[in-house]
C-alpha positions in Angstrom: -6.1 -21.5 8.6 -5.3 -18.0 10.0 -8.2 -15.7 9.3 -6.1 -12.7 8.4 -6.5 -10.8 5.2 -4.3 -7.9 3.9 -5.9 -5.2 1.8 -3.4 -3.4 -0.6 -5.1 -0.3 -1.8 -8.0 1.2 0.2 -10.1 3.0 -2.4 -13.8 2.1 -3.0 -13.0 -1.4 -3.9 -10.3 -2.1 -1.4 -12.5 -0.6 1.4 -15.3 -2.8 0.4 -13.0 -5.9 0.6 -11.9 -4.8 4.0 -15.5 -4.5 5.1 -16.4 -7.9 3.7 -13.6 -9.8 5.5 -13.9 -7.7 8.7 -17.5 -8.3 9.2 -17.2 -12.0 8.6 -14.7 -12.3 11.4 -11.4 -11.9 9.7 -8.7 -9.6 11.0 -7.8 -7.1 8.3 -4.5 -5.4 7.8 -4.6 -2.4 5.3 -1.9 -0.7 3.4 -2.6 2.5 1.5 -0.3 5.5 1.1 -3.2 7.9 1.0 -3.2 9.9 4.2 -7.1 9.9 4.1 -7.2 6.2 3.8 -8.2 5.4 7.4 -11.1 7.9 7.2 -12.3 6.8 3.8 -12.2 3.0 4.7 -13.8 3.8 8.0 -16.8 5.4 6.2 -17.2 2.5 3.8 -17.1 0.1 6.9 -19.5 2.2 8.8 -22.0 1.8 5.9 -21.3 -1.9 5.7 -22.0 -2.3 9.5 -25.5 -1.0 8.8 -26.3 -2.9 5.7 -24.5 -6.2 5.6 -25.9 -7.7 8.9 -29.4 -6.9 7.4 -28.8 -9.7 4.6 -28.6 -12.4 7.2 -31.3 -14.0 9.4 -28.6 -15.1 11.8 -26.0 -13.0 13.5 -22.7 -12.4 11.8 -19.5 -13.6 13.6 -17.7 -11.3 16.0 -16.0 -8.6 13.9 -12.3 -9.0 13.3 -9.6 -6.5 14.2 -8.8 -3.7 11.7 -5.3 -2.2 11.5 -3.4 0.2 9.3 0.2 -0.2 8.3 3.0 2.0 6.9 4.4 -0.6 4.6 3.2 -3.5 2.5 5.6 -5.9 4.3 4.0 -5.0 7.7 0.4 -5.5 6.2 1.0 -8.9 4.7 2.7 -10.3 7.9 0.7 -13.4 8.8 -1.9 -12.9 6.0 -3.6 -16.0 4.5 -5.3 -13.8 1.8 -3.9 -10.6 0.2 -6.3 -8.6 -1.9 -4.7 -6.1 -4.3 -6.8 -3.2 -5.4 -4.3 -0.7 -6.6 -4.9 1.6 -9.7 -5.3 -0.2 -13.1 -1.7 0.2 -14.3 0.1 -3.1 -15.2 3.6 -1.9 -14.4 2.3 -0.7 -10.9 0.5 -4.0 -10.1 3.7 -6.0 -11.2 5.8 -3.8 -8.9 3.4 -4.4 -6.0 3.5 -8.2 -6.6 7.3 -8.2 -6.5 7.2 -6.4 -3.1 4.4 -8.7 -1.8 6.1 -11.8 -2.7 9.3 -10.8 -1.0 7.4 -10.6 2.3 4.3 -12.7 2.3 3.9 -16.4 3.1 4.5 -18.6 0.1 1.0 -20.3 0.6 -0.8 -16.9 0.9 -3.3 -16.2 -1.9 -2.8 -13.0 -3.8 -6.1 -12.0 -5.4 -6.4 -9.0 -7.7 -9.5 -6.9 -8.0 -8.6 -6.0 -11.7 -11.4 -5.5 -14.0 -9.3 -5.2 -17.2 -6.0 -7.3 -17.0 -5.9 -11.0 -17.6 -4.3 -13.1 -14.8 -1.4 -14.2 -17.2 -0.5 -10.5 -17.5 -0.4 -10.1 -13.7 1.8 -13.3 -13.3 4.2 -12.2 -16.1 7.2 -11.0 -13.8 6.1 -12.8 -10.6 8.6 -15.0 -8.7 5.6 -17.2 -7.8 3.0 -16.9 -10.6 1.0 -19.8 -9.1 0.2 -17.5 -6.0 -1.6 -14.8 -8.0 -5.2 -15.1 -9.3 -7.8 -12.6 -10.5 -10.7 -12.2 -7.9 -12.8 -9.4 -9.5 -15.6 -8.2 -7.3 -18.6 -5.9 -7.9 -19.3 -2.7 -6.0 -20.3 -2.6 -3.1 -18.1 -5.6 -2.3 -19.5 -6.1 1.1 -23.0 -6.7 -0.3 -22.7 -8.0 -3.9 -22.0 -11.7 -3.9 -20.5 -12.1 -7.4 -16.7 -12.4 -7.6 -15.1 -13.5 -10.8 -12.2 -16.0 -10.2 -9.9 -16.1 -13.1 -6.9 -18.4 -12.9 -4.4 -19.7 -15.4 -2.7 -23.1 -16.0 -0.1 -21.9 -13.5 -2.5 -21.9 -10.8 -2.8 -25.5 -9.3 -6.4 -26.8 -9.0 -6.1 -27.1 -5.2 -5.2 -23.5 -5.0 -8.2 -22.5 -7.0 -10.4 -24.6 -4.8 -9.1 -22.9 -1.8 -9.7 -19.5 -3.3 -13.4 -20.4 -4.0 -13.8 -21.9 -0.5 -12.5 -18.8 1.2 -14.7 -16.5 -0.9 -17.8 -18.7 -0.2 -16.9 -18.6 3.4 -17.3 -14.8 3.6 -20.7 -15.0 1.8 -19.7 -14.5 -1.8 -20.5 -16.3 -5.0 -17.2 -17.2 -6.8 -17.8 -17.6 -10.5 -15.0 -19.6 -12.0 -14.0 -18.1 -15.4 -12.5 -21.1 -17.1 -10.7 -19.2 -19.9 -9.1 -15.8 -19.5 -10.3 -13.0 -21.6 -10.1 -9.1 -21.4 -12.5 -7.7 -19.0 -13.6 -11.2 -17.9 -17.4 -11.9 -18.2 -19.7 -9.3 -16.4 -17.8 -6.3 -17.4 -18.0 -7.2 -21.1 -21.8 -6.9 -20.8 -21.6 -3.7 -18.8 -19.2 -2.2 -21.4 -21.6 -3.0 -24.3 -24.5 -1.4 -22.4 -22.3 1.6 -21.5 -21.2 2.2 -25.1 -24.9 2.2 -26.3 -25.9 4.6 -23.5 -23.2 7.0 -24.6 -24.5 7.0 -28.1 -28.1 7.5 -27.0 -27.0 10.6 -24.9 -24.8 12.0 -27.7 -27.3 11.7 -30.4 -30.0 13.4 -28.2 -32.3 10.2 -28.1 -32.3 10.1 -24.3 -31.0 11.8 -21.2 -29.0 10.0 -18.5 -32.0 9.9 -16.3 -34.3 8.4 -19.0 -31.7 5.7 -19.6 -31.5 4.9 -15.9 -35.3 4.8 -15.8 -35.4 2.4 -18.7 -33.1 0.0 -16.8 -34.4 0.2 -13.2 -38.1 0.3 -14.3 -37.7 -2.6 -16.7 -35.2 -5.2 -17.7 -32.9 -4.3 -14.7 -35.4 -5.9 -12.4 -35.7 -9.1 -14.4 -32.0 -9.4 -14.8 -31.5 -9.1 -11.0 -33.3 -12.3 -10.3 -33.2 -14.4 -13.5 -30.2 -13.2 -15.6 -30.2 -12.8 -19.4 -30.7 -16.3 -21.0 -33.4 -17.4 -18.5 -35.3 -14.1 -19.0 -35.4 -14.7 -22.9 -36.3 -18.4 -22.3 -39.4 -17.3 -20.5 -40.0 -14.6 -23.1 -40.2 -17.5 -25.6 -43.4 -18.8 -23.9 -44.0 -22.6 -23.8 -41.8 -23.1 -26.8 -38.9 -21.7 -24.9 -35.5 -20.4 -26.2 -35.7 -22.0 -29.6 -38.9 -20.0 -30.3 -37.5 -16.8 -28.9 -34.4 -17.1 -31.1 -36.4 -17.9 -34.2 -38.7 -14.9 -33.5 -36.1 -12.4 -32.5 -32.8 -13.7 -34.0 -33.3 -12.0 -37.4 -33.4 -8.7 -35.5 -29.8 -9.1 -34.6 -28.9 -8.3 -38.2 -30.7 -5.0 -38.1 -28.6 -1.8 -37.4 -30.2 -1.0 -34.0 -27.2 -0.5 -32.0 -23.7 0.8 -32.2 -22.1 -1.6 -29.8 -18.9 -1.9 -31.6 -18.4 1.8 -32.1 -17.3 4.3 -29.5 -18.3 7.9 -29.6 -15.4 10.3 -29.5 -14.8 11.5 -26.0 -14.8 15.2 -26.7 -15.2 17.8 -23.9 -18.6 18.5 -25.3 -19.7 14.9 -24.8 -18.3 14.8 -21.3 -19.8 18.1 -20.2 -23.2 16.9 -21.7 -23.3 13.7 -19.8 -21.8 15.2 -16.5 -24.3 18.1 -16.6 -27.3 15.7 -17.1 -25.9 13.5 -14.4 -25.7 16.3 -12.0 -29.2 17.5 -12.8 -30.4 14.0 -12.2 -28.9 13.3 -8.7 -26.7 16.2 -7.8 -29.0 17.1 -4.9 -27.6 14.1 -3.0 -24.1 13.5 -1.7 -22.2 10.4 -2.7 -22.5 9.0 0.9 -26.4 9.5 0.7 -26.5 7.7 -2.7 -24.4 4.9 -1.3 -26.9 4.4 1.7 -29.9 4.4 -0.6 -28.1 2.0 -2.9 -27.3 -0.3 -0.1 -30.7 -0.3 1.5 -32.3 -1.0 -1.9 -29.8 -3.9 -2.5 -30.6 -5.3 0.9 -34.3 -5.1 0.4 -34.2 -6.7 -3.1 -31.9 -9.6 -2.0 -33.9 -10.2 1.0 -37.0 -10.7 -1.1 -35.0 -13.2 -3.1 -34.0 -15.0 0.1 -37.6 -15.7 0.7 -37.8 -17.5 -2.7 -34.3 -19.2 -2.1 -33.4 -18.1 -5.5 -30.5 -16.4 -7.3 -28.4 -14.2 -4.8 -31.0 -15.1 -2.2 -29.9 -18.7 -2.3 -26.3 -17.7 -1.8 -27.3 -15.7 1.3 -29.4 -18.6 2.7 -26.3 -20.9 2.3 -24.1 -18.4 4.1 -26.8 -18.0 6.9 -26.8 -21.8 7.4 -23.0 -21.8 7.7 -22.9 -18.9 10.1 -25.7 -20.5 12.2 -23.7 -23.7 12.6 -20.5 -21.8 13.4 -22.2 -19.8 16.1 -23.4 -23.0 17.8 -27.1 -22.5 17.2 -29.0 -25.6 18.2 -31.0 -27.4 15.5 -31.6 -30.8 17.2 -32.4 -31.7 20.9 -29.3 -33.8 21.0 -27.2 -30.6 20.5 -28.6 -28.8 23.6 -25.8 -28.5 26.2 -27.9 -27.3 29.1 -31.7 -28.0 28.6 -32.3 -26.3 32.0 -31.7 -22.8 30.4 -33.8 -21.1 27.8 -32.9 -22.1 24.2 -31.5 -19.4 21.9 -33.7 -19.8 18.9 -33.0 -16.5 17.0 -29.9 -14.3 16.9 -29.9 -11.8 14.1 -29.6 -8.1 13.2 -32.6 -5.8 12.6 -32.6 -5.2 8.7 -33.8 -2.2 6.9 -37.1 -3.7 5.8 -38.1 -4.4 9.5 -38.4 -0.6 10.3 -41.5 1.6 10.4 -41.9 5.3 9.9 -40.7 5.9 13.4 -37.3 4.4 12.6 -37.7 1.4 15.0 -38.7 -2.2 14.4 -42.4 -2.4 13.5 -44.7 -4.5 15.6 -45.3 -7.2 12.8 -41.6 -7.9 12.8 -41.8 -8.8 16.6 -44.2 -11.5 15.5 -41.9 -12.4 12.6 -39.0 -13.0 14.9 -41.1 -15.0 17.4 -42.5 -17.1 14.5 -38.9 -17.8 13.5 -38.1 -18.8 17.0 -41.1 -21.2 17.1 -40.0 -22.6 13.7 -36.5 -23.3 15.2 -38.0 -24.9 18.3 -40.2 -27.2 16.2 -37.1 -28.2 14.2 -35.2 -28.9 17.5 -37.8 -31.2 18.9 -38.1 -33.1 15.6 -40.9 -31.3 13.7 -38.6 -30.5 10.8 -39.4 -30.5 7.0 -38.9 -34.3 6.7 -41.4 -34.9 9.6 -43.9 -32.4 8.1 -43.6 -34.3 4.8 -45.0 -37.4 6.6 -48.2 -35.5 7.4 -47.8 -34.0 10.8 -47.2 -30.4 12.0 -48.1 -27.7 14.5 -50.6 -24.9 13.9 -50.6 -21.8 16.1 -53.8 -21.5 18.0 -53.2 -18.4 20.1 -50.4 -15.7 20.4 -49.8 -12.9 22.9 -47.0 -10.4 22.5 -46.0 -7.8 24.9 -44.0 -4.8 23.4 -41.7 -3.7 26.2 -39.0 -1.7 24.6 -38.0 -0.5 21.0 -35.0 -1.5 18.9 -33.4 -0.1 15.7 -31.6 -0.8 12.5 -28.6 -3.0 12.9 -29.4 -4.0 16.5 -28.6 -7.6 17.2 -31.7 -9.3 18.7 -31.7 -12.6 20.5 -34.9 -14.7 21.2 -34.6 -17.2 24.3 -37.3 -19.9 24.3 -38.9 -21.9 27.1 -41.2 -24.8 26.7 -43.8 -24.4 29.5 -45.9 -27.4 28.4 -45.8 -30.1 25.8 -48.0 -33.2 26.0 -50.8 -34.9 24.0 -51.6 -32.5 21.2 -50.6 -29.2 22.7 -47.3 -27.2 23.0 -47.1 -23.9 25.1 -44.0 -21.8 24.3 -42.6 -18.7 26.0 -40.3 -16.5 24.0 -38.2 -13.5 25.4 -36.6 -11.0 23.0 -33.4 -9.3 24.1 -30.9 -6.7 22.6 -27.9 -7.5 24.8 -29.6 -7.8 28.2 -32.4 -5.3 27.4 -35.8 -7.1 27.3 -37.7 -6.0 24.2 -40.7 -8.1 24.1 -42.2 -11.4 25.2 -44.3 -13.8 23.1 -46.6 -16.5 24.4 -47.8 -19.1 21.9 -50.1 -22.1 22.2 -49.7 -24.6 19.3 -51.8 -27.5 18.4 -50.4 -30.6 16.7 -52.5 -31.6 13.6 -52.6 -34.2 10.9 -52.2 -32.4 7.6 -54.4 -35.0 6.0 -57.5 -34.4 8.2 -56.5 -30.8 9.3 -57.6 -31.9 12.8 -55.7 -32.2 16.1 -53.6 -35.4 16.4 -51.0 -36.7 18.9 -47.5 -36.0 18.0 -44.7 -38.6 17.4 -42.9 -40.4 20.2 -39.7 -38.5 19.3 -41.3 -35.1 19.6 -43.0 -36.2 22.8 -39.7 -37.4 24.3 -37.9 -34.1 23.4 -40.7 -31.9 24.7 -40.7 -33.9 28.0 -36.9 -33.6 28.4 -37.0 -29.9 27.9 -40.0 -29.3 30.0 -38.6 -31.3 33.0 -35.2 -29.5 32.7 -36.7 -26.1 32.6 -39.3 -26.9 35.4 -37.2 -25.1 38.1 -36.9 -21.9 36.3 -39.0 -19.0 37.8 -42.5 -18.6 36.2 -42.2 -16.0 33.3 -43.4 -12.7 34.3 -46.5 -11.9 32.1 -47.4 -15.5 31.2 -51.1 -15.9 31.0 -51.7 -12.2 30.9 -54.7 -10.8 29.0 -54.6 -7.6 27.0 -54.8 -4.5 29.2 -54.0 -6.4 32.3 -52.0 -4.1 34.7 -48.4 -5.0 35.1 
């Protein structure tokens, strides 16, 4: 499949789509009549270049080529995926589809970012309705994994499958909405909360800031990792959801909310809400707020990665795919040339690895070297399956030399040598680079142990053979500068 995407409409959402595809190795062709489109999309992509790589524990693929075009016909030339993100006017969208289908490939996918229209409405005047499907994302598109995929019976199942495969391939979570409905799924919840928030402000119950604090200090954190129904199931205690429903179900009949009633949008209400919002965060520019938002999202989702849960599980699956596509070695049999140091880590420096000086803090050098050691263990055969049998390596000694600094977004690479591996001991040497600049070295002595006795024990024949193969292949490499040094020894 040709990895070329066309983005039609380059606003906030279109720019986010461009960044999502571009930074996942797709060529992106943009059409937007706005004379400022190139600048605006460039700013969105600049933010994405800082934040998106920080979600991954492996390097993203080489960035695709970005180009801007004067006509839709030029933009869709050769595109396998076409993302429509034009304003929410049905007649405009239908006119756009007519033009797109005159010039795009018949097997190209046309996805719509619409939050309000059903796919059957979009397909209404199309010459090839099977080609059009709703793919509704969430802002910022380059970070948020959720995309609602809403087909109709006119979309063949194999086309829907291909849609989900492509979206998964760029690190997103395609939620298949099986029955079309106005506003799909997620926005219906958002609309309900938005209506109630407007009433609370209008009636003088709460300010915009107080409402935001109620969300971000409370249920917003729970929802981010567990959703709605699992949150309430837990709230039911050991008796679960049935107990929760019995206890709180009757409250649904009480007149607590005005979810089905919308306050009149008078100038006074708009001025009230806009004034409170300006007082709340008007001291920051939109670009500053976007950067704060992105950094917070990356940090929260990275925490979920450590638990392999919710959006973190999606990110871990994408990391595994990226690692495999980049040719990162996971087994000794995959090593092409064992005489060279083995690349065990290749990743970008994320926001939560920085210190108060703005560079990678010293504990993260150890983190990266520990990841490199874990990968080397996996390569030689000490993987999770082996550890489950009762054997593993424990680190006995570590010596790190900090040689140079590195910053947010820098792609670091750890190259690993096995200096010795026999009996019960393994001696590793890691070198960390940014490009060809040496950042640090890590020297590690590991002891193989029985997890049952917690005492040193010989490793398996497979591990011994793999270690011997690597050691012998790397034996002719120059002795590492700094190996065996003690702290404070002059260079």
